[in-house]
N, C-alpha and C positions, 0 to 999 in steps of 0.2 A: 728331632726332625729325621724322619727317613727318607732316603733318596731312592727313587725308583727309576731304573735303567731299562729301555726297550731292548738293548743288547748289553750284555755284561762287559765291563771293561776288561781289558787283559792286563795282567801284572806281572811284572819281572823284577829282578833285583840283580844288583852288582854289588861285591864287596872290595872295598879298599883296604887291603891287608898292608899295613905298614909296620916296617921294622924299624924301629926308633932308633936303635943303636947303629944300624948301618944306613939310616935315612933313605930308605928304599921301599919301593912298592912292588907288589906281585902283580905280573900281567901274563895273559895269556894271547896266543895266536891260534886262531881256529883253523882247520883244515878247509872250511867252506866259506869263509868270509875274510875279506883281506883287513890287515891291520892288526894291531895290538889292543887288548881290551882288559878292563878289570874282569875277574872271573864272575860269573853269575848265570842266570838263566830265567827260565819261567817258573812260576808258582803253580803247583799242580792243585787241582780240585781236592779240597780238604786239607790243604797244607797251609801252614802259617809262612810269612816271608822269612821268619828266622829259621825255621825247620829247613826251608828251601835254600837258604843261604848256606846252612851247614851242610846239606847234601851237595850242593853244586862245588864248594870249597873243597870237599873230599874227593869228589870226581875229577875237578880240573886241576888240581894242584896238591893232593895228599895233605890238606892243612885241616888240622882240628881246631875248633873254637875251644880256648880254656877260660874264657870269661864271655860276658855278653857284648856282642856288637853294638855300636851306636849308631842309630837311624839319623844320618847326617842332612839327607834332602830327598825330594820326590819331584819327579819330571815327567812331562808329557812327551812322548815319543812319536811324533807325527809321521816320521820316516817309516816306522814299522807298520802303523794303522792310526785310524783316526780315533782309536780308543785304547791305545797302548800306553802303560804307565810304568815307570821304573823306580824302585826305592833303592837308594844308596846308602850302605852300611859302612862305617869306619871301624876297622878292626886292628887292635894293637895286642889282644891277648890271644895268642894262637900258638901252635907248634906244627912244623912240617914233618911229617912221619918218615918221608923219603923224598927224593925229588921226582918230579912227575916224569914217566916215560911216555914219549909221543904214543898217541893212539888214533883211533878213527876220527875222533872230535878234536883233540888238541895236539896240535903239530908241535909248538914249545911253550913252555910255563916256567918263569923264573922271576926272580927278584932284580929290580934295576934301580940303581941310585938315582934320586930325584934330579942330580945334576948331570946324569948320563942316560937319559932315557933313549930308547931305541927309534929309530926311523920308522914311521908308518903307524903311529899311534891315531887311533879313530878320534873324529873330532869330539864326540862326547866325552870320551876319556880325556883328552886333552883339557875339555872344559872344567871336569871334575877336579882334575889336578890343580888348575888355577884357582878353582874355588876353595878348596880344601887347604891347599899349602901355600897359596901366594895371595890370598885376601880378595880375589876377584867376587864380584857380585853372584849370588846364586841365582841362575836361571831357572825358570819354571819348564823350560823346554830342554829336552836331551841334547 
């Protein structure tokens, strides 16, 4: 069955980069929006979600994938628009080539232990942490 959309949906992705040894997750704080978020962004025309994920992780955190990311969930983000969707990937195979230096887009980017997360985590990021690490029911809403 083929689906036809009168207006195409927009697609973004987020990467939950998890350092199992330190039990920590990688979060970024943007210069243009409040709060801490998982790294990620929009999928460009002609780009796969996995290619977009790899590109965004490099841009936002100097993180290179060394294995395949696992698609964990897919969410409707009505706060962005009535056609925005976000794919969430879980990443355990990676290396950070160097710490991220603040730039025009990312003010801060670093790992936080799950038991010492920073204040100001976005609501969507909090929900994904609860779903992935604490067994909360997965919501179809961002």
